[in-house]
N, C-alpha and C positions, 0 to 999 in steps of 0.2 A: 442150369447155367452157368457157368463160368464171368466172372466179372469182365468188364468193357477192356477191349484192346488199348490202350491211351496213342499208338501208334496208327491203331486202326483209325481211332476216332480223327487224330489229329488229320488221316488222310484222306475221309471223308470230308474233312469240314472245309480242305482247301477248293475240293471237288465242288463242292456242293455254294464255293465264294465268298466265306464267311474270314471275316476278318481272324490274323494269327492272335491277336489283340484276344481273342470272345476263349481263348483257352482257359478250360475249366479246371486247369491243376494248380495249387498251388507254386510260387515260382520260388525254385530254388530244389524240387522234390525229384525224384525220379521219373513222375508219372507228366511233371509237365514237361522236360527235358524228351519223352519218349511222345510224348500227341506233338511238340515241335518238331521233331526229325521225318515225321509222318506229313504232316502240312509242308514242311518243305522238299520233303521228295518225293512233293506233288506240284508242288506252287512254284516250287526253288528260292533261295535262298536269297534272294533279293527281294519279292512280295511279299515274306512273312518279316522282312528288315524294316520296311518300305523305307524308314526316314533314315537311315545310313551314315546319308549326307549333311544330313547338319547341326 
């Protein structure tokens, strides 16, 4: 069995309404970026960034 795909994990998290802050990967890693990309592909960038206007 292969390692989980961070992109797919991010998509699943968005579908389950798990907040983007729950990204399990360390910030700055390739896995973190892939997870966020997957999340945003489902939730959209506005939901992933939630507090961009602050």
